[in-house]
C-alpha positions as CSV (number, residue, x, y, z in Angstrom):
1,M,15.5,14.3,2.4
2,R,14.8,15.6,-1.1
3,E,14.9,12.1,-2.5
4,A,12.5,10.8,0.1
5,S,9.9,13.5,-0.1
6,F,10.0,13.3,-3.9
7,C,9.6,9.5,-3.9
8,V,6.7,9.7,-1.5
9,L,4.9,12.3,-3.6
10,L,5.6,10.4,-6.9
11,A,4.4,7.1,-5.4
12,A,1.2,8.6,-4.2
13,V,0.5,10.2,-7.5
14,L,1.2,7.2,-9.6
15,L,-0.2,4.4,-7.5
16,E,-3.3,6.0,-6.0
17,T,-6.5,4.9,-7.6
18,S,-9.6,6.6,-6.3
19,I,-12.3,5.9,-8.8
20,N,-16.1,6.4,-8.6
21,S,-17.8,3.0,-8.3
22,S,-20.2,1.9,-11.0
23,C,-23.4,2.3,-9.1
24,S,-26.5,2.8,-11.3
25,K,-27.4,6.4,-11.8
26,T,-30.3,6.9,-9.4
27,K,-31.4,9.8,-7.1
28,S,-29.3,8.3,-4.3
29,E,-26.1,8.0,-6.3
30,S,-24.4,10.9,-4.6
31,A,-25.0,9.4,-1.2
32,C,-23.9,5.9,-2.3
33,C,-20.9,6.7,-4.5
34,P,-19.4,10.1,-3.9
35,K,-16.9,11.5,-6.3
36,T,-13.5,11.5,-4.8
37,N,-10.0,12.2,-5.9
38,I,-6.4,11.3,-5.0
39,F,-5.5,13.9,-2.5
40,V,-1.7,13.8,-2.4
41,A,-0.3,17.3,-3.0
42,N,0.0,17.9,0.7
43,M,-0.7,14.4,2.1
44,F,2.5,14.3,4.2
45,K,2.1,17.8,5.6
46,T,1.2,17.8,9.3
47,I,-2.0,19.7,9.9
48,G,-4.2,20.2,12.9
49,A,-7.2,18.0,13.6
50,G,-9.5,21.0,13.0
51,K,-8.3,21.2,9.4
52,I,-8.7,17.5,8.5
53,R,-12.4,17.7,7.9
54,E,-12.0,20.7,5.6
55,V,-9.3,18.9,3.7
56,R,-11.2,15.6,3.4
57,E,-14.3,17.4,2.0
58,E,-12.2,18.8,-0.8
59,R,-12.1,15.3,-2.4
60,S,-15.2,16.2,-4.5
61,A,-12.9,17.2,-7.4
62,M,-11.3,14.6,-9.7
63,E,-8.1,16.4,-10.2
64,N,-4.9,17.0,-8.2
65,I,-2.7,20.0,-8.5
66,I,1.0,19.2,-8.6
67,G,3.5,22.0,-9.2
68,G,0.8,24.3,-10.4
69,R,-0.4,21.8,-13.1
70,N,-3.4,19.6,-13.3
71,F,-2.9,15.9,-12.9
72,S,-6.2,14.1,-13.8
73,V,-7.3,10.8,-12.4
74,K,-8.0,8.3,-15.2
75,K,-11.1,6.2,-14.7
76,S,-10.7,2.5,-15.5
77,N,-11.9,1.5,-18.9
78,I,-12.0,-2.3,-19.1
79,S,-12.3,-3.5,-22.6
80,S,-11.8,-7.3,-22.1
81,I,-13.4,-7.9,-18.8
82,E,-14.1,-11.6,-19.7
83,E,-10.4,-12.3,-19.3
84,F,-10.5,-11.7,-15.6
85,G,-12.2,-13.1,-12.5
86,H,-13.9,-10.6,-10.2
87,F,-12.8,-9.9,-6.6
88,E,-16.2,-10.8,-5.2
89,Q,-16.0,-14.2,-6.8
90,Y,-12.9,-15.1,-4.9
91,F,-13.3,-13.1,-1.7
92,K,-16.3,-12.9,0.6
93,K,-17.0,-9.8,2.7
94,V,-17.0,-10.9,6.3
95,S,-17.1,-7.6,8.2
96,I,-17.0,-3.8,8.1
97,I,-15.0,-1.9,10.8
98,D,-16.1,1.6,11.5
99,F,-13.4,3.6,13.3
100,S,-14.3,5.5,16.4
101,K,-15.5,9.1,16.0
102,E,-13.3,9.9,19.0
103,V,-10.6,10.7,16.4
104,L,-11.0,12.4,13.1
105,L,-9.2,10.4,10.4
106,G,-8.1,12.0,7.2
107,K,-6.0,9.9,4.8
108,L,-5.2,6.3,5.8
109,I,-2.1,5.0,4.0
110,S,-1.1,1.9,6.1
111,V,-3.0,-0.7,8.0
112,D,-1.9,-3.8,10.0
113,V,-3.6,-6.3,12.2
114,N,-2.2,-8.7,14.8
115,Q,-3.3,-12.1,15.9
116,D,-5.6,-10.6,18.5
117,G,-7.4,-8.5,15.9
118,M,-5.9,-5.2,17.1
119,L,-5.6,-2.6,14.3
120,L,-2.8,-0.3,13.6
121,V,-3.3,2.6,11.1
122,V,-1.3,5.5,9.8
123,D,-3.1,8.8,9.0
124,A,-1.0,10.8,6.6
125,L,-2.9,14.0,6.8
126,A,-2.8,14.2,10.6
127,A,0.7,12.6,10.7
128,N,-0.4,10.2,13.4
129,V,-0.4,6.5,14.1
130,Y,-3.4,5.0,16.0
131,L,-4.0,1.7,17.7
132,F,-7.7,0.5,17.6
133,D,-9.3,-2.6,19.0
134,T,-11.1,-5.2,16.9
135,S,-14.3,-3.1,16.8
136,G,-12.6,0.1,15.7
137,N,-12.5,1.7,19.2
138,L,-9.5,4.0,19.8
139,V,-7.0,2.4,22.2
140,K,-4.0,4.8,21.9
141,K,-2.2,7.3,19.7
142,L,1.5,6.6,19.4
143,S,3.8,9.4,20.6
144,P,7.3,9.8,19.2
145,E,8.3,12.3,21.9
146,N,10.9,10.1,23.6
147,C,12.8,9.4,20.4
148,L,12.1,12.3,18.0
149,S,11.6,15.3,20.4
150,G,11.3,18.5,18.4
151,M,11.7,16.8,15.1
152,P,9.0,16.5,12.3
153,W,6.9,13.3,12.6
154,R,5.7,12.0,9.3
155,P,4.9,8.3,9.6
156,I,4.2,6.3,6.4
157,M,3.9,2.7,7.6
158,A,3.3,0.9,10.8
159,K,3.6,-2.9,11.6
160,F,3.1,-5.1,14.6
161,M,6.2,-6.9,15.7
162,A,6.4,-10.4,17.2
163,K,7.6,-9.5,20.7
164,D,4.8,-7.1,21.7
165,K,6.3,-4.0,20.0
166,I,5.3,-1.8,17.1
167,F,7.5,-0.7,14.2
168,V,6.9,2.7,12.5
169,L,8.6,3.9,9.3
170,T,8.8,7.6,8.8
171,S,9.7,9.8,5.9
172,S,10.7,12.7,8.0
173,P,13.1,12.0,9.6
174,Q,14.0,8.9,7.4
175,V,14.1,6.3,10.2
176,G,12.4,3.4,11.6
177,V,11.1,3.7,15.1
178,I,10.2,1.0,17.7
179,F,7.3,1.6,20.0
180,S,6.2,-0.3,23.1
181,R,2.8,-1.9,23.2
182,E,1.8,1.0,25.5
183,G,2.5,3.4,22.7
184,G,5.7,5.0,24.0
185,C,8.7,5.5,21.7
186,A,11.5,3.1,22.6
187,S,14.3,3.3,20.0
188,I,15.3,4.1,16.5
189,S,15.7,0.8,14.5
190,I,17.1,1.5,11.0
191,E,19.8,3.9,9.9
192,K,19.0,7.5,9.1
193,N,18.8,8.7,5.5
194,A,18.3,5.2,4.1
195,F,14.8,5.6,2.7
196,T,12.8,2.6,1.6
197,F,9.2,1.6,0.9
198,N,9.6,-2.2,1.2
199,V,10.1,-3.1,4.8
200,N,9.0,-6.3,6.7
201,I,9.7,-8.1,9.9
202,D,10.4,-11.7,10.6
203,A,9.3,-13.8,13.6
204,E,12.4,-12.9,15.5
205,D,11.8,-9.2,15.0
206,N,14.6,-8.8,12.5
207,I,13.8,-6.0,10.1
208,Y,14.4,-6.5,6.4
209,S,14.5,-3.4,4.1
210,F,14.7,-3.3,0.3
211,Y,16.6,-0.3,-1.1
212,A,16.2,0.6,-4.8
213,R,19.2,2.5,-6.2
214,E,20.1,3.4,-9.8
215,K,23.3,1.4,-9.8
216,K,22.5,-1.4,-7.4
217,S,19.6,-2.5,-5.3
218,Y,19.9,-4.7,-2.2
219,I,18.2,-5.9,1.0
220,T,19.4,-5.2,4.5
221,K,18.8,-7.1,7.7
222,T,18.9,-5.1,11.0
223,D,18.1,-5.9,14.6
224,V,15.6,-3.8,16.7
225,H,18.5,-1.6,17.8
226,G,19.4,-0.5,14.3
227,K,22.5,-2.6,13.9
228,R,23.0,-3.9,10.4
229,L,23.4,-7.7,10.5
230,L,23.5,-8.4,6.8
231,T,23.4,-7.0,3.3
232,F,22.3,-9.3,0.4
233,G,20.8,-9.5,-3.0
234,D,22.2,-8.1,-6.2
235,F,19.2,-6.7,-8.2
236,R,20.6,-5.3,-11.4
237,R,17.5,-4.2,-13.3
238,P,17.0,-3.0,-16.9
239,F,14.9,0.0,-15.6
240,E,17.2,1.3,-12.9
241,K,16.0,4.9,-12.9
242,L,12.3,4.1,-12.9
243,S,12.7,1.5,-10.1
244,A,14.8,4.0,-8.0
245,H,12.1,6.7,-8.3
246,H,8.9,4.7,-8.2
247,A,7.4,2.9,-5.3
248,G,6.2,-0.6,-5.9
249,G,7.2,-4.3,-5.6
250,G,7.1,-5.8,-2.2
251,L,9.0,-7.7,0.5
252,V,7.4,-10.3,2.8
253,C,8.8,-12.7,5.5
254,G,7.4,-16.1,6.2
255,N,8.4,-19.7,6.8
256,G,11.9,-18.7,7.5
257,A,12.3,-17.1,4.1
258,I,12.3,-13.6,2.5
259,Y,10.3,-13.0,-0.7
260,Q,11.1,-10.0,-2.8
261,A,9.2,-8.8,-5.8
262,L,10.5,-5.9,-8.0
263,L,8.5,-3.1,-9.5
264,T,9.0,-4.1,-13.1
265,G,8.4,-7.9,-13.3
266,P,6.2,-10.7,-11.8
267,E,9.1,-12.8,-10.6
268,V,9.7,-13.4,-6.9
269,Y,13.2,-13.9,-5.5
270,V,13.4,-16.1,-2.4
271,F,16.2,-15.8,0.2
272,N,16.9,-17.6,3.4
273,S,17.6,-15.8,6.6
274,N,21.4,-15.8,5.8
275,G,20.8,-13.9,2.6
276,D,21.3,-16.8,0.2
277,L,19.2,-16.9,-2.9
278,I,17.4,-20.2,-2.7
279,D,14.8,-19.9,-5.4
280,T,13.4,-17.7,-8.1
281,L,9.6,-18.0,-8.8
282,K,9.5,-17.3,-12.5
283,R,6.1,-16.4,-13.5
284,S,4.4,-15.0,-16.6
285,P,0.7,-14.1,-16.1
286,S,-1.1,-13.6,-19.4
287,F,-2.3,-10.1,-18.5
288,F,1.2,-8.8,-17.6
289,K,2.4,-6.2,-20.1
290,P,6.0,-5.3,-19.3
291,I,7.4,-1.8,-19.2
292,E,9.7,-1.4,-22.2
293,S,11.9,1.6,-21.5
294,D,13.5,3.5,-18.6
295,L,13.3,7.1,-17.5
296,V,15.5,9.6,-19.3
297,A,14.1,12.8,-17.7
298,E,16.2,15.0,-15.4
299,N,15.6,14.5,-11.7
300,T,12.8,16.9,-11.2
301,T,9.4,16.1,-9.9
302,Q,7.3,17.4,-12.8
303,S,9.5,15.9,-15.6
304,I,9.6,12.4,-13.9
305,V,5.9,12.4,-13.0
306,F,4.8,13.1,-16.6
307,E,7.4,10.9,-18.2
308,T,6.5,8.0,-15.9
309,K,2.8,8.5,-16.8
310,K,3.8,8.1,-20.5
311,L,6.0,5.0,-19.9
312,M,3.3,3.2,-18.0
313,K,0.5,3.7,-20.4
314,G,-0.9,0.3,-21.3
315,K,1.8,-1.4,-19.1
316,T,1.7,-3.4,-15.9
317,F,3.8,-3.0,-12.8
318,V,3.9,-4.7,-9.4
319,H,2.1,-2.7,-6.8
320,S,2.6,-4.9,-3.7
321,L,3.2,-8.4,-2.4
322,F,1.5,-10.1,0.6
323,L,1.7,-13.4,2.4
324,L,-2.0,-14.2,2.2
325,E,-1.5,-17.5,4.2
326,E,1.6,-19.4,5.3
327,D,1.6,-21.2,1.9
328,K,0.1,-18.6,-0.4
329,L,1.4,-15.3,-1.8
330,L,-0.8,-12.5,-3.2
331,M,0.7,-10.2,-5.8
332,Q,-1.2,-7.0,-6.6
333,Y,-0.6,-5.3,-10.0
334,M,-1.5,-1.9,-11.5
335,H,-2.2,-2.0,-15.2
336,D,-2.4,1.2,-17.3
337,R,-2.4,3.1,-14.1
338,S,-6.1,2.4,-13.7
339,K,-6.8,-1.3,-13.2
340,T,-5.9,-3.3,-10.1
341,I,-5.3,-7.0,-10.8
342,I,-4.6,-9.7,-8.2
343,D,-2.8,-13.0,-8.7
344,I,-2.5,-15.7,-6.0
345,F,0.1,-18.5,-6.1
346,D,1.8,-21.0,-3.8
347,L,5.4,-20.7,-2.5
348,N,6.6,-22.6,-5.6
349,G,5.0,-20.1,-8.0
350,K,2.1,-22.4,-8.9
351,P,-1.1,-20.4,-9.6
352,L,-3.9,-21.0,-7.2
353,V,-6.6,-19.1,-9.1
354,D,-7.6,-19.8,-12.7
355,R,-7.1,-16.2,-13.9
356,G,-6.2,-12.7,-12.8
357,I,-8.6,-11.2,-10.4
358,L,-9.9,-7.7,-11.2
359,T,-10.9,-5.3,-8.5
360,D,-11.2,-2.3,-10.8
361,N,-12.1,0.4,-8.2
362,Y,-10.3,-0.5,-5.0
363,I,-6.9,-1.6,-3.8
364,I,-6.0,-4.1,-1.1
365,A,-4.2,-2.4,1.8
366,L,-3.3,-5.6,3.5
367,A,-3.6,-9.3,3.0
368,K,-2.9,-11.6,5.9
369,S,-4.3,-14.8,7.5
370,R,-6.5,-15.5,4.5
371,K,-8.1,-12.1,4.7
372,A,-7.9,-9.0,2.6
373,Y,-8.4,-5.5,4.0
374,V,-9.7,-2.6,1.9
375,I,-9.9,0.9,3.2
376,T,-12.9,2.8,1.8
377,Q,-14.5,6.1,2.2
378,P,-18.3,6.2,2.9
379,G,-20.5,8.8,1.3
380,W,-21.8,11.9,3.0
381,D,-24.0,11.4,6.0
382,Q,-27.3,13.0,6.9
383,N,-25.5,16.0,8.3
384,K,-23.7,16.5,5.1
385,E,-20.4,15.5,6.7
386,L,-17.9,13.0,5.4
387,P,-17.5,10.2,7.9
388,N,-14.2,8.5,8.9
389,P,-12.8,6.0,6.4
390,R,-13.7,2.4,7.3
391,L,-12.1,-1.0,6.9
392,E,-13.8,-3.7,4.9
393,V,-12.6,-7.2,5.6
394,Y,-12.8,-10.0,3.0
395,E,-12.0,-13.7,3.3
396,F,-10.3,-15.6,0.5
397,T,-12.7,-18.5,-0.6
398,G,-10.7,-19.9,-3.6
399,N,-11.8,-20.4,-7.1
400,P,-15.5,-19.8,-7.7
401,K,-17.7,-22.9,-8.3
402,V,-19.7,-21.1,-11.0
403,S,-18.8,-18.6,-13.7
404,G,-20.7,-15.6,-14.9
405,V,-21.7,-14.4,-11.4
406,R,-23.3,-11.0,-11.5
407,I,-21.3,-8.6,-9.4
408,I,-23.0,-6.0,-7.3
409,P,-21.1,-2.7,-7.7
410,H,-18.8,-1.8,-4.8
411,C,-20.4,1.2,-3.0
412,G,-17.7,3.5,-1.8
413,V,-14.2,4.0,-3.1
414,S,-10.8,2.9,-2.1
415,I,-8.8,5.8,-0.8
416,I,-5.4,4.1,-0.3
417,P,-2.8,2.3,-2.3
418,H,-0.7,0.1,0.0
419,F,2.4,1.3,-1.8
420,F,4.7,0.9,1.3
421,Q,4.2,-2.8,1.8
């Protein structure tokens, strides 16, 4: 339990990027681009709905208190912006989904969408999982009562499964839980005390989980009943301690294969459903600045947080991996803990964009079916209240036909890293 709660906290601290957008300084700036912070000190503490609004409104500060010490958010300082493309040149905004006011949302940390457009979100502050329709209307709140009666309920990720079920990963207890489409808890699907951030599900509802350990990392394949079917992969990494304590990398399933990216490098390892390594997509994007040394600190929250901050200064790590389309992968990087960079390539590793794509002030929570989903926090409304987060949907359009496009600043800030994908 200690390892899981520590990893969740450290991942949230190091991967969250909530930065003021670069709107011009006008009288309406406070309404357009409110100052926000990374609110993670108690993000997995279950609180009542009446407290969520109070908590959300505390985001006006740009610091976070961890262990009694200040942890400042670093604003992105892009010195060589001409080296990158911009998100709005490659992705076109197609819709904005405002979630129903029927439920008060606090801190959204996971989002998924199915083929019918239904939305599944995890609210860390309220410790709830909600199902919304395509317009953001509340359909149901998932209840773990049948499976986890009397136990803490701290969901960190939720995904639609192929056979009309829903998978939820929790940090307390450290299990995966299967829900019916009606929202009732059906069964526990992965073994207890086997904590992981990288989980995905294939078309047959087999569950693949990547476990980072200091001595050896591996992938497991389990069925919906929690029975382990397979263990494969032998990821011996040069930065074992950092990888074991830091969320990142990603695992996706598609076209009968499993694609695994590690925290510390841009390579993608490709396995078949039997666990055989069938390919390694060796890649070297020009912007990638590899981490050069491992952690040496003792296993305490404060020492590892601050040592990791030092190790990652000016360096790049893999934040997440998505199957953008059936034949395209999208890899999301964090550079210098402040810049978010996207790279898109085919299933052979061939780049599909002419350069890294810079988002600067928001992080993609989900990329799927040619669309990218970004969770943002609108500014204060006329009643001086902070509305629910909303979902902005973008469609990948490919390489821009013209260069030098003037980018209108993104109004609103990303409030979530998808560090569990």
